[in-house]
All heavy atoms as a GROMACS GRO file, in nm:
protein
  612
    1MET      N    1  10.995  14.158   9.877
    1MET     CA    2  11.030  14.125   9.741
    1MET      C    3  10.912  14.061   9.667
    1MET      O    4  10.882  14.096   9.556
    1MET     CB    5  11.152  14.034   9.741
    1MET     CG    6  11.190  13.980   9.605
    1MET     SD    7  11.269  14.095   9.494
    1MET     CE    8  11.434  14.093   9.549
    2GLY      N    9  10.845  13.966   9.734
    2GLY     CA   10  10.731  13.900   9.670
    2GLY      C   11  10.617  13.996   9.641
    2GLY      O   12  10.554  13.988   9.536
    3LYS      N   13  10.592  14.086   9.735
    3LYS     CA   14  10.485  14.184   9.715
    3LYS      C   15  10.517  14.275   9.597
    3LYS      O   16  10.431  14.304   9.514
    3LYS     CB   17  10.466  14.266   9.843
    3LYS     CG   18  10.355  14.367   9.832
    3LYS     CD   19  10.337  14.445   9.960
    3LYS     CE   20  10.228  14.548   9.943
    3LYS     NZ   21  10.217  14.637  10.057
    4THR      N   22  10.642  14.319   9.588
    4THR     CA   23  10.686  14.404   9.477
    4THR      C   24  10.671  14.331   9.344
    4THR      O   25  10.622  14.387   9.246
    4THR     CB   26  10.832  14.449   9.497
    4THR    OG1   27  10.841  14.520   9.619
    4THR    CG2   28  10.879  14.535   9.381
    5MET      N   29  10.710  14.202   9.340
    5MET     CA   30  10.697  14.121   9.218
    5MET      C   31  10.551  14.111   9.175
    5MET      O   32  10.518  14.133   9.059
    5MET     CB   33  10.755  13.982   9.241
    5MET     CG   34  10.750  13.887   9.122
    5MET     SD   35  10.594  13.798   9.090
    5MET     CE   36  10.566  13.710   9.240
    6PHE      N   37  10.464  14.081   9.269
    6PHE     CA   38  10.323  14.064   9.235
    6PHE      C   39  10.260  14.195   9.190
    6PHE      O   40  10.187  14.198   9.090
    6PHE     CB   41  10.246  14.007   9.355
    6PHE     CG   42  10.104  13.976   9.324
    6PHE    CD1   43  10.071  13.869   9.242
    6PHE    CD2   44  10.001  14.052   9.377
    6PHE    CE1   45   9.939  13.840   9.211
    6PHE    CE2   46   9.869  14.024   9.348
    6PHE     CZ   47   9.839  13.917   9.265
    7GLU      N   48  10.289  14.305   9.260
    7GLU     CA   49  10.235  14.435   9.221
    7GLU      C   50  10.288  14.477   9.084
    7GLU      O   51  10.214  14.534   9.003
    7GLU     CB   52  10.269  14.539   9.326
    7GLU     CG   53  10.189  14.521   9.454
    7GLU     CD   54  10.233  14.613   9.567
    7GLU    OE1   55  10.341  14.676   9.557
    7GLU    OE2   56  10.159  14.621   9.667
    8SER      N   57  10.414  14.450   9.055
    8SER     CA   58  10.471  14.482   8.924
    8SER      C   59  10.408  14.398   8.814
    8SER      O   60  10.382  14.447   8.704
    8SER     CB   61  10.623  14.460   8.926
    8SER     OG   62  10.684  14.550   9.013
    9PHE      N   63  10.384  14.272   8.844
    9PHE     CA   64  10.318  14.183   8.747
    9PHE      C   65  10.182  14.241   8.708
    9PHE      O   66  10.149  14.250   8.590
    9PHE     CB   67  10.303  14.043   8.807
    9PHE     CG   68  10.239  13.943   8.717
    9PHE    CD1   69  10.308  13.891   8.608
    9PHE    CD2   70  10.110  13.899   8.740
    9PHE    CE1   71  10.250  13.797   8.525
    9PHE    CE2   72  10.051  13.805   8.659
    9PHE     CZ   73  10.121  13.754   8.550
   10LEU      N   74  10.105  14.284   8.808
   10LEU     CA   75   9.973  14.342   8.780
   10LEU      C   76   9.986  14.476   8.709
   10LEU      O   77   9.912  14.505   8.615
   10LEU     CB   78   9.894  14.359   8.909
   10LEU     CG   79   9.851  14.232   8.981
   10LEU    CD1   80   9.778  14.266   9.110
   10LEU    CD2   81   9.766  14.144   8.892
   11ARG      N   82  10.078  14.558   8.752
   11ARG     CA   83  10.093  14.693   8.696
   11ARG      C   84  10.141  14.691   8.551
   11ARG      O   85  10.090  14.763   8.466
   11ARG     CB   86  10.189  14.774   8.781
   11ARG     CG   87  10.211  14.914   8.730
   11ARG     CD   88  10.301  14.992   8.821
   11ARG     NE   89  10.324  15.124   8.767
   11ARG     CZ   90  10.412  15.209   8.814
   11ARG    NH1   91  10.484  15.176   8.919
   11ARG    NH2   92  10.427  15.326   8.760
   12TYR      N   93  10.241  14.611   8.522
   12TYR     CA   94  10.305  14.617   8.390
   12TYR      C   95  10.257  14.510   8.291
   12TYR      O   96  10.271  14.528   8.170
   12TYR     CB   97  10.457  14.606   8.405
   12TYR     CG   98  10.517  14.721   8.481
   12TYR    CD1   99  10.571  14.704   8.606
   12TYR    CD2  100  10.516  14.850   8.426
   12TYR    CE1  101  10.626  14.810   8.676
   12TYR    CE2  102  10.570  14.957   8.496
   12TYR     CZ  103  10.625  14.937   8.621
   12TYR     OH  104  10.678  15.043   8.689
   13CYS      N  105  10.203  14.401   8.338
   13CYS     CA  106  10.166  14.291   8.248
   13CYS      C  107  10.017  14.283   8.220
   13CYS      O  108   9.977  14.228   8.117
   13CYS     CB  109  10.214  14.158   8.306
   13CYS     SG  110  10.393  14.148   8.325
   14LYS      N  111   9.934  14.336   8.309
   14LYS     CA  112   9.790  14.323   8.292
   14LYS      C  113   9.741  14.408   8.174
   14LYS      O  114   9.781  14.521   8.156
   14LYS     CB  115   9.719  14.367   8.420
   14LYS     CG  116   9.572  14.339   8.419
   14LYS     CD  117   9.511  14.373   8.554
   14LYS     CE  118   9.361  14.346   8.550
   14LYS     NZ  119   9.299  14.380   8.678
   15THR      N  120   9.653  14.348   8.095
   15THR     CA  121   9.587  14.418   7.985
   15THR      C  122   9.436  14.407   8.008
   15THR      O  123   9.392  14.352   8.108
   15THR     CB  124   9.623  14.357   7.847
   15THR    OG1  125   9.561  14.227   7.837
   15THR    CG2  126   9.773  14.343   7.830
   16ASP      N  127   9.358  14.454   7.914
   16ASP     CA  128   9.213  14.444   7.926
   16ASP      C  129   9.163  14.300   7.918
   16ASP      O  130   9.055  14.269   7.967
   16ASP     CB  131   9.144  14.526   7.817
   16ASP     CG  132   9.163  14.675   7.836
   16ASP    OD1  133   9.193  14.717   7.949
   16ASP    OD2  134   9.150  14.749   7.738
   17VAL      N  135   9.241  14.212   7.853
   17VAL     CA  136   9.193  14.076   7.830
   17VAL      C  137   9.283  13.965   7.885
   17VAL      O  138   9.241  13.850   7.890
   17VAL     CB  139   9.171  14.050   7.678
   17VAL    CG1  140   9.060  14.139   7.624
   17VAL    CG2  141   9.300  14.072   7.602
   18ALA      N  142   9.405  13.997   7.924
   18ALA     CA  143   9.497  13.891   7.969
   18ALA      C  144   9.618  13.954   8.037
   18ALA      O  145   9.611  14.068   8.083
   18ALA     CB  146   9.542  13.807   7.850
   19PHE      N  147   9.727  13.881   8.040
   19PHE     CA  148   9.855  13.931   8.089
   19PHE      C  149   9.955  13.920   7.975
   19PHE      O  150   9.964  13.816   7.910
   19PHE     CB  151   9.904  13.851   8.210
   19PHE     CG  152   9.825  13.877   8.333
   19PHE    CD1  153   9.714  13.798   8.364
   19PHE    CD2  154   9.859  13.980   8.419
   19PHE    CE1  155   9.640  13.823   8.478
   19PHE    CE2  156   9.784  14.005   8.533
   19PHE     CZ  157   9.675  13.926   8.562
   20ALA      N  158  10.030  14.027   7.950
   20ALA     CA  159  10.124  14.030   7.839
   20ALA      C  160  10.266  14.005   7.887
   20ALA      O  161  10.301  14.036   8.001
   20ALA     CB  162  10.118  14.166   7.770
   21ALA      N  163  10.347  13.952   7.799
   21ALA     CA  164  10.491  13.942   7.825
   21ALA      C  165  10.551  14.081   7.807
   21ALA      O  166  10.496  14.166   7.736
   21ALA     CB  167  10.554  13.843   7.729
   22ILE      N  168  10.664  14.104   7.870
   22ILE     CA  169  10.733  14.232   7.860
   22ILE      C  170  10.848  14.218   7.761
   22ILE      O  171  10.931  14.130   7.775
   22ILE     CB  172  10.786  14.278   7.997
   22ILE    CG1  173  10.671  14.295   8.096
   22ILE    CG2  174  10.869  14.405   7.986
   22ILE    CD1  175  10.571  14.402   8.059
   23ARG      N  176  10.852  14.306   7.660
   23ARG     CA  177  10.957  14.301   7.559
   23ARG      C  178  11.091  14.353   7.613
   23ARG      O  179  11.196  14.299   7.588
   23ARG     CB  180  10.917  14.385   7.437
   23ARG     CG  181  11.018  14.384   7.325
   23ARG     CD  182  10.973  14.466   7.204
   23ARG     NE  183  10.836  14.439   7.164
   23ARG     CZ  184  10.797  14.335   7.088
   23ARG    NH1  185  10.885  14.248   7.047
   23ARG    NH2  186  10.669  14.321   7.056
   24ASP      N  187  11.085  14.461   7.692
   24ASP     CA  188  11.207  14.524   7.742
   24ASP      C  189  11.181  14.575   7.884
   24ASP      O  190  11.093  14.658   7.904
   24ASP     CB  191  11.243  14.641   7.649
   24ASP     CG  192  11.372  14.711   7.687
   24ASP    OD1  193  11.421  14.693   7.800
   24ASP    OD2  194  11.423  14.787   7.603
   25VAL      N  195  11.255  14.524   7.981
   25VAL     CA  196  11.230  14.563   8.119
   25VAL      C  197  11.273  14.707   8.148
   25VAL      O  198  11.233  14.763   8.250
   25VAL     CB  199  11.298  14.468   8.220
   25VAL    CG1  200  11.238  14.330   8.208
   25VAL    CG2  201  11.448  14.466   8.202
   26LEU      N  202  11.350  14.767   8.061
   26LEU     CA  203  11.388  14.907   8.081
   26LEU      C  204  11.274  15.001   8.044
   26LEU      O  205  11.252  15.103   8.110
   26LEU     CB  206  11.513  14.942   8.000
   26LEU     CG  207  11.640  14.865   8.040
   26LEU    CD1  208  11.755  14.900   7.947
   26LEU    CD2  209  11.676  14.893   8.185
   27THR      N  210  11.199  14.968   7.939
   27THR     CA  211  11.087  15.052   7.896
   27THR      C  212  10.951  14.996   7.940
   27THR      O  213  10.851  15.065   7.932
   27THR     CB  214  11.084  15.064   7.742
   27THR    OG1  215  11.060  14.933   7.687
   27THR    CG2  216  11.215  15.121   7.690
   28MET      N  217  10.949  14.871   7.984
   28MET     CA  218  10.828  14.798   8.023
   28MET      C  219  10.727  14.788   7.908
   28MET      O  220  10.607  14.781   7.929
   28MET     CB  221  10.764  14.859   8.148
   28MET     CG  222  10.857  14.858   8.268
   28MET     SD  223  10.938  14.698   8.300
   28MET     CE  224  10.810  14.609   8.380
   29GLU      N  225  10.779  14.787   7.787
   29GLU     CA  226  10.694  14.771   7.668
   29GLU      C  227  10.635  14.631   7.666
   29GLU      O  228  10.706  14.532   7.679
   29GLU     CB  229  10.777  14.794   7.542
   29GLU     CG  230  10.701  14.771   7.414
   29GLU     CD  231  10.790  14.774   7.291
   29GLU    OE1  232  10.911  14.795   7.303
   29GLU    OE2  233  10.736  14.752   7.181
   30GLN      N  234  10.503  14.624   7.649
   30GLN     CA  235  10.435  14.495   7.643
   30GLN      C  236  10.442  14.435   7.504
   30GLN      O  237  10.442  14.506   7.404
   30GLN     CB  238  10.288  14.510   7.682
   30GLN     CG  239  10.266  14.544   7.826
   30GLN     CD  240  10.118  14.554   7.858
   30GLN    OE1  241  10.034  14.569   7.770
   30GLN    NE2  242  10.086  14.548   7.986
   31MET      N  243  10.446  14.303   7.500
   31MET     CA  244  10.436  14.230   7.374
   31MET      C  245  10.290  14.188   7.354
   31MET      O  246  10.214  14.183   7.451
   31MET     CB  247  10.525  14.105   7.378
   31MET     CG  248  10.672  14.137   7.393
   31MET     SD  249  10.774  13.989   7.421
   31MET     CE  250  10.738  13.890   7.278
   32ASP      N  251  10.254  14.156   7.235
   32ASP     CA  252  10.119  14.106   7.207
   32ASP      C  253  10.124  13.953   7.221
   32ASP      O  254  10.106  13.879   7.125
   32ASP     CB  255  10.074  14.147   7.067
   32ASP     CG  256   9.929  14.110   7.041
   32ASP    OD1  257   9.856  14.084   7.138
   32ASP    OD2  258   9.890  14.107   6.924
   33ASP      N  259  10.154  13.910   7.343
   33ASP     CA  260  10.177  13.768   7.367
   33ASP      C  261  10.159  13.740   7.515
   33ASP      O  262  10.192  13.822   7.599
   33ASP     CB  263  10.322  13.735   7.325
   33ASP     CG  264  10.355  13.588   7.330
   33ASP    OD1  265  10.265  13.507   7.303
   33ASP    OD2  266  10.470  13.556   7.363
   34MET      N  267  10.103  13.624   7.547
   34MET     CA  268  10.094  13.582   7.686
   34MET      C  269  10.147  13.440   7.694
   34MET      O  270  10.096  13.350   7.628
   34MET     CB  271   9.951  13.585   7.738
   34MET     CG  272   9.940  13.546   7.883
   34MET     SD  273   9.773  13.552   7.951
   34MET     CE  274   9.724  13.382   7.931
   35GLU      N  275  10.250  13.421   7.774
   35GLU     CA  276  10.305  13.288   7.790
   35GLU      C  277  10.203  13.197   7.858
   35GLU      O  278  10.126  13.241   7.944
   35GLU     CB  279  10.432  13.294   7.876
   35GLU     CG  280  10.544  13.374   7.814
   35GLU     CD  281  10.606  13.307   7.694
   35GLU    OE1  282  10.580  13.187   7.671
   35GLU    OE2  283  10.680  13.375   7.622
   36SER      N  284  10.203  13.070   7.822
   36SER     CA  285  10.105  12.977   7.879
   36SER      C  286  10.123  12.958   8.029
   36SER      O  287  10.029  12.927   8.100
   36SER     CB  288  10.115  12.842   7.808
   36SER     OG  289  10.244  12.786   7.827
   37PHE      N  290  10.244  12.977   8.078
   37PHE     CA  291  10.269  12.955   8.221
   37PHE      C  292  10.240  13.078   8.307
   37PHE      O  293  10.251  13.070   8.430
   37PHE     CB  294  10.414  12.912   8.244
   37PHE     CG  295  10.516  13.012   8.194
   37PHE    CD1  296  10.549  13.122   8.269
   37PHE    CD2  297  10.578  12.993   8.072
   37PHE    CE1  298  10.642  13.213   8.223
   37PHE    CE2  299  10.672  13.082   8.026
   37PHE     CZ  300  10.704  13.193   8.103
   38SER      N  301  10.202  13.189   8.248
   38SER     CA  302  10.181  13.312   8.326
   38SER      C  303  10.086  13.292   8.443
   38SER      O  304  10.117  13.329   8.556
   38SER     CB  305  10.129  13.424   8.237
   38SER     OG  306  10.226  13.461   8.145
   39LEU      N  307   9.973  13.235   8.416
   39LEU     CA  308   9.877  13.214   8.524
   39LEU      C  309   9.907  13.087   8.603
   39LEU      O  310   9.900  13.086   8.725
   39LEU     CB  311   9.735  13.208   8.467
   39LEU     CG  312   9.690  13.336   8.395
   39LEU    CD1  313   9.551  13.318   8.337
   39LEU    CD2  314   9.693  13.454   8.488
   40ALA      N  315   9.944  12.982   8.533
   40ALA     CA  316   9.964  12.853   8.599
   40ALA      C  317  10.082  12.854   8.696
   40ALA      O  318  10.073  12.795   8.803
   40ALA     CB  319   9.985  12.745   8.494
   41GLU      N  320  10.190  12.920   8.663
   41GLU     CA  321  10.308  12.917   8.748
   41GLU      C  322  10.330  13.046   8.825
   41GLU      O  323  10.345  13.044   8.948
   41GLU     CB  324  10.432  12.884   8.665
   41GLU     CG  325  10.427  12.743   8.609
   41GLU     CD  326  10.546  12.711   8.523
   41GLU    OE1  327  10.652  12.771   8.541
   41GLU    OE2  328  10.532  12.624   8.434
   42THR      N  329  10.330  13.158   8.759
   42THR     CA  330  10.360  13.285   8.826
   42THR      C  331  10.261  13.314   8.938
   42THR      O  332  10.300  13.347   9.050
   42THR     CB  333  10.359  13.401   8.724
   42THR    OG1  334  10.448  13.369   8.617
   42THR    CG2  335  10.401  13.531   8.788
   43LEU      N  336  10.134  13.299   8.911
   43LEU     CA  337  10.035  13.327   9.014
   43LEU      C  338  10.032  13.221   9.123
   43LEU      O  339  10.002  13.249   9.239
   43LEU     CB  340   9.897  13.346   8.952
   43LEU     CG  341   9.885  13.469   8.862
   43LEU    CD1  342   9.744  13.481   8.805
   43LEU    CD2  343   9.924  13.596   8.934
   44LYS      N  344  10.068  13.097   9.087
   44LYS     CA  345  10.076  12.992   9.189
   44LYS      C  346  10.188  13.023   9.288
   44LYS      O  347  10.172  13.010   9.409
   44LYS     CB  348  10.102  12.856   9.123
   44LYS     CG  349  10.084  12.741   9.219
   44LYS     CD  350  10.119  12.607   9.159
   44LYS     CE  351  10.045  12.572   9.035
   44LYS     NZ  352  10.075  12.436   8.985
   45TYR      N  353  10.303  13.068   9.238
   45TYR     CA  354  10.412  13.107   9.327
   45TYR      C  355  10.373  13.227   9.412
   45TYR      O  356  10.405  13.233   9.532
   45TYR     CB  357  10.541  13.137   9.249
   45TYR     CG  358  10.620  13.014   9.217
   45TYR    CD1  359  10.643  12.976   9.086
   45TYR    CD2  360  10.673  12.935   9.318
   45TYR    CE1  361  10.717  12.862   9.056
   45TYR    CE2  362  10.747  12.822   9.290
   45TYR     CZ  363  10.769  12.786   9.159
   45TYR     OH  364  10.841  12.674   9.130
   46ALA      N  365  10.305  13.323   9.355
   46ALA     CA  366  10.260  13.439   9.432
   46ALA      C  367  10.164  13.394   9.543
   46ALA      O  368  10.173  13.440   9.657
   46ALA     CB  369  10.192  13.541   9.340
   47TYR      N  370  10.076  13.303   9.512
   47TYR     CA  371   9.984  13.249   9.612
   47TYR      C  372  10.062  13.184   9.726
   47TYR      O  373  10.034  13.208   9.844
   47TYR     CB  374   9.888  13.149   9.549
   47TYR     CG  375   9.803  13.075   9.649
   47TYR    CD1  376   9.693  13.136   9.707
   47TYR    CD2  377   9.836  12.946   9.687
   47TYR    CE1  378   9.616  13.069   9.800
   47TYR    CE2  379   9.759  12.878   9.781
   47TYR     CZ  380   9.650  12.940   9.836
   47TYR     OH  381   9.574  12.874   9.930
   48LEU      N  382  10.161  13.104   9.692
   48LEU     CA  383  10.240  13.036   9.794
   48LEU      C  384  10.317  13.134   9.883
   48LEU      O  385  10.341  13.107  10.000
   48LEU     CB  386  10.337  12.938   9.729
   48LEU     CG  387  10.272  12.812   9.669
   48LEU    CD1  388  10.374  12.734   9.587
   48LEU    CD2  389  10.212  12.725   9.777
   49LEU      N  390  10.356  13.248   9.827
   49LEU     CA  391  10.427  13.348   9.907
   49LEU      C  392  10.340  13.409  10.016
   49LEU      O  393  10.390  13.444  10.123
   49LEU     CB  394  10.477  13.462   9.817
   49LEU     CG  395  10.600  13.433   9.732
   49LEU    CD1  396  10.623  13.549   9.636
   49LEU    CD2  397  10.722  13.412   9.820
   50PHE      N  398  10.212  13.422   9.990
   50PHE     CA  399  10.125  13.498  10.080
   50PHE      C  400  10.025  13.414  10.159
   50PHE      O  401   9.954  13.469  10.242
   50PHE     CB  402  10.051  13.605  10.001
   50PHE     CG  403  10.143  13.702   9.931
   50PHE    CD1  404  10.153  13.702   9.794
   50PHE    CD2  405  10.222  13.788  10.004
   50PHE    CE1  406  10.240  13.790   9.730
   50PHE    CE2  407  10.308  13.875   9.942
   50PHE     CZ  408  10.317  13.877   9.804
   51THR      N  409  10.020  13.286  10.136
   51THR     CA  410   9.921  13.204  10.204
   51THR      C  411   9.980  13.140  10.330
   51THR      O  412  10.100  13.122  10.341
   51THR     CB  413   9.866  13.094  10.111
   51THR    OG1  414   9.753  13.034  10.173
   51THR    CG2  415   9.968  12.987  10.083
   52GLU      N  416   9.894  13.110  10.422
   52GLU     CA  417   9.932  13.032  10.539
   52GLU      C  418   9.848  12.905  10.536
   52GLU      O  419   9.725  12.910  10.544
   52GLU     CB  420   9.907  13.110  10.667
   52GLU     CG  421   9.999  13.228  10.684
   52GLU     CD  422   9.980  13.298  10.818
   52GLU    OE1  423   9.932  13.233  10.913
   52GLU    OE2  424  10.013  13.416  10.826
   53ILE      N  425   9.915  12.793  10.522
   53ILE     CA  426   9.845  12.665  10.515
   53ILE      C  427   9.869  12.593  10.648
   53ILE      O  428   9.983  12.557  10.679
   53ILE     CB  429   9.896  12.579  10.397
   53ILE    CG1  430   9.883  12.655  10.266
   53ILE    CG2  431   9.822  12.447  10.392
   53ILE    CD1  432   9.952  12.590  10.149
   54PRO      N  433   9.765  12.576  10.729
   54PRO     CA  434   9.784  12.511  10.859
   54PRO      C  435   9.848  12.373  10.845
   54PRO      O  436   9.806  12.290  10.763
   54PRO     CB  437   9.641  12.497  10.914
   54PRO     CG  438   9.562  12.599  10.839
   54PRO     CD  439   9.626  12.610  10.704
   55GLY      N  440   9.954  12.349  10.920
   55GLY     CA  441  10.021  12.220  10.920
   55GLY      C  442  10.119  12.198  10.806
   55GLY      O  443  10.190  12.098  10.806
   56PHE      N  444  10.123  12.287  10.709
   56PHE     CA  445  10.215  12.270  10.596
   56PHE      C  446  10.351  12.327  10.634
   56PHE      O  447  10.361  12.442  10.677
   56PHE     CB  448  10.161  12.342  10.471
   56PHE     CG  449  10.240  12.312  10.348
   56PHE    CD1  450  10.213  12.198  10.274
   56PHE    CD2  451  10.341  12.396  10.306
   56PHE    CE1  452  10.285  12.170  10.160
   56PHE    CE2  453  10.414  12.368  10.192
   56PHE     CZ  454  10.386  12.255  10.120
   57GLU      N  455  10.455  12.249  10.620
   57GLU     CA  456  10.589  12.291  10.659
   57GLU      C  457  10.671  12.329  10.536
   57GLU      O  458  10.728  12.245  10.468
   57GLU     CB  459  10.658  12.180  10.738
   57GLU     CG  460  10.584  12.145  10.867
   57GLU     CD  461  10.658  12.042  10.948
   57GLU    OE1  462  10.777  12.066  10.978
   57GLU    OE2  463  10.595  11.941  10.981
   58PHE      N  464  10.674  12.460  10.507
   58PHE     CA  465  10.748  12.509  10.392
   58PHE      C  466  10.896  12.476  10.400
   58PHE      O  467  10.961  12.452  10.299
   58PHE     CB  468  10.728  12.660  10.374
   58PHE     CG  469  10.597  12.696  10.311
   58PHE    CD1  470  10.488  12.730  10.390
   58PHE    CD2  471  10.580  12.693  10.174
   58PHE    CE1  472  10.366  12.762  10.332
   58PHE    CE2  473  10.459  12.726  10.115
   58PHE     CZ  474  10.352  12.760  10.195
   59LYS      N  475  10.952  12.473  10.521
   59LYS     CA  476  11.095  12.445  10.537
   59LYS      C  477  11.130  12.301  10.504
   59LYS      O  478  11.246  12.270  10.480
   59LYS     CB  479  11.141  12.479  10.678
   59LYS     CG  480  11.141  12.628  10.705
   59LYS     CD  481  11.194  12.660  10.842
   59LYS     CE  482  11.195  12.811  10.860
   59LYS     NZ  483  11.255  12.848  10.989
   60LYS      N  484  11.032  12.213  10.502
   60LYS     CA  485  11.055  12.072  10.471
   60LYS      C  486  11.008  12.038  10.329
   60LYS      O  487  10.990  11.922  10.296
   60LYS     CB  488  10.984  11.983  10.571
   60LYS     CG  489  11.042  11.993  10.712
   60LYS     CD  490  10.974  11.895  10.804
   60LYS     CE  491  11.035  11.902  10.942
   60LYS     NZ  492  10.970  11.806  11.034
   61THR      N  493  10.985  12.141  10.249
   61THR     CA  494  10.929  12.121  10.116
   61THR      C  495  11.010  12.197  10.012
   61THR      O  496  11.056  12.308  10.037
   61THR     CB  497  10.782  12.170  10.110
   61THR    OG1  498  10.709  12.109  10.216
   61THR    CG2  499  10.717  12.139   9.978
   62ILE      N  500  11.029  12.136   9.897
   62ILE     CA  501  11.086  12.205   9.782
   62ILE      C  502  10.980  12.205   9.673
   62ILE      O  503  10.887  12.124   9.676
   62ILE     CB  504  11.218  12.141   9.732
   62ILE    CG1  505  11.197  11.994   9.695
   62ILE    CG2  506  11.328  12.156   9.835
   62ILE    CD1  507  11.317  11.930   9.631
   63PHE      N  508  10.991  12.297   9.580
   63PHE     CA  509  10.892  12.307   9.472
   63PHE      C  510  10.962  12.290   9.337
   63PHE      O  511  11.068  12.348   9.315
   63PHE     CB  512  10.821  12.443   9.477
   63PHE     CG  513  10.734  12.459   9.599
   63PHE    CD1  514  10.784  12.517   9.714
   63PHE    CD2  515  10.603  12.415   9.598
   63PHE    CE1  516  10.706  12.532   9.827
   63PHE    CE2  517  10.523  12.430   9.710
   63PHE     CZ  518  10.575  12.488   9.825
   64ASN      N  519  10.900  12.212   9.250
   64ASN     CA  520  10.956  12.199   9.116
   64ASN      C  521  10.919  12.322   9.034
   64ASN      O  522  10.848  12.410   9.084
   64ASN     CB  523  10.910  12.067   9.050
   64ASN     CG  524  10.765  12.065   9.012
   64ASN    OD1  525  10.694  12.165   9.020
   64ASN    ND2  526  10.717  11.951   8.969
   65PRO      N  527  10.964  12.335   8.910
   65PRO     CA  528  10.937  12.456   8.832
   65PRO      C  529  10.788  12.488   8.813
   65PRO      O  530  10.751  12.602   8.791
   65PRO     CB  531  11.004  12.429   8.698
   65PRO     CG  532  11.115  12.336   8.732
   65PRO     CD  533  11.060  12.248   8.841
   66GLU      N  534  10.701  12.388   8.823
   66GLU     CA  535  10.557  12.411   8.810
   66GLU      C  536  10.493  12.436   8.946
   66GLU      O  537  10.370  12.438   8.958
   66GLU     CB  538  10.490  12.293   8.741
   66GLU     CG  539  10.519  12.285   8.592
   66GLU     CD  540  10.657  12.226   8.564
   66GLU    OE1  541  10.704  12.142   8.643
   66GLU    OE2  542  10.718  12.268   8.465
   67ALA      N  543  10.574  12.452   9.051
   67ALA     CA  544  10.530  12.478   9.188
   67ALA      C  545  10.457  12.361   9.252
   67ALA      O  546  10.376  12.378   9.342
   67ALA     CB  547  10.445  12.605   9.196
   68HIS      N  548  10.488  12.240   9.207
   68HIS     CA  549  10.434  12.122   9.272
   68HIS      C  550  10.522  12.092   9.394
   68HIS      O  551  10.645  12.088   9.382
   68HIS     CB  552  10.433  12.002   9.179
   68HIS     CG  553  10.345  12.021   9.061
   68HIS    ND1  554  10.367  11.958   8.942
   68HIS    CD2  555  10.235  12.100   9.042
   68HIS    CE1  556  10.274  11.993   8.854
   68HIS    NE2  557  10.194  12.080   8.913
   69PRO      N  558  10.463  12.071   9.511
   69PRO     CA  559  10.545  12.048   9.631
   69PRO      C  560  10.602  11.907   9.635
   69PRO      O  561  10.537  11.810   9.598
   69PRO     CB  562  10.443  12.068   9.744
   69PRO     CG  563  10.312  12.035   9.684
   69PRO     CD  564  10.320  12.076   9.539
   70ILE      N  565  10.726  11.898   9.681
   70ILE     CA  566  10.794  11.770   9.700
   70ILE      C  567  10.853  11.773   9.840
   70ILE      O  568  10.930  11.864   9.873
   70ILE     CB  569  10.906  11.750   9.595
   70ILE    CG1  570  10.848  11.756   9.454
   70ILE    CG2  571  10.979  11.618   9.619
   70ILE    CD1  572  10.952  11.767   9.346
   71GLN      N  573  10.817  11.675   9.921
   71GLN     CA  574  10.868  11.672  10.058
   71GLN      C  575  11.013  11.629  10.058
   71GLN      O  576  11.050  11.530   9.994
   71GLN     CB  577  10.785  11.578  10.144
   71GLN     CG  578  10.825  11.580  10.290
   71GLN     CD  579  10.737  11.492  10.376
   71GLN    OE1  580  10.655  11.416  10.327
   71GLN    NE2  581  10.753  11.503  10.505
   72LYS      N  582  11.095  11.704  10.130
   72LYS     CA  583  11.235  11.668  10.144
   72LYS      C  584  11.247  11.539  10.224
   72LYS      O  585  11.177  11.520  10.321
   72LYS     CB  586  11.313  11.776  10.220
   72LYS     CG  587  11.338  11.902  10.144
   72LYS     CD  588  11.421  11.992  10.237
   72LYS     CE  589  11.456  12.121  10.176
   72LYS     NZ  590  11.535  12.204  10.269
   73MET      N  591  11.337  11.454  10.180
   73MET     CA  592  11.359  11.328  10.250
   73MET      C  593  11.484  11.333  10.336
   73MET      O  594  11.520  11.237  10.400
   73MET     CB  595  11.369  11.212  10.149
   73MET     CG  596  11.246  11.198  10.061
   73MET     SD  597  11.094  11.172  10.154
   73MET     CE  598  11.109  11.001  10.194
   74TRP      N  599  11.555  11.444  10.337
   74TRP     CA  600  11.679  11.456  10.414
   74TRP      C  601  11.669  11.568  10.514
   74TRP      O  602  11.591  11.652  10.516
   74TRP     CB  603  11.800  11.477  10.324
   74TRP     CG  604  11.788  11.599  10.239
   74TRP    CD1  605  11.838  11.721  10.266
   74TRP    CD2  606  11.721  11.612  10.113
   74TRP    NE1  607  11.807  11.810  10.166
   74TRP    CE2  608  11.735  11.746  10.069
   74TRP    CE3  609  11.650  11.526  10.031
   74TRP    CZ2  610  11.683  11.792   9.951
   74TRP    CZ3  611  11.598  11.573   9.914
   74TRP    CH2  612  11.613  11.706   9.875
   0.00000   0.00000   0.00000
């Protein structure tokens, strides 16, 4: 699922100068707009899906909407 999301992001959102928002997911029509969180959040989550961080316990961590890690206390 993560690989499909990342490949779709590159295929449908990438332009010559940035990444565009999608107006309609049925037609995949691009808007002349790039959300500020596109790179900061979307790509950070994609990185977290595919990276292996030695000693980092994903099962003991939750992420806030900006993908900042928070260690579970329970």
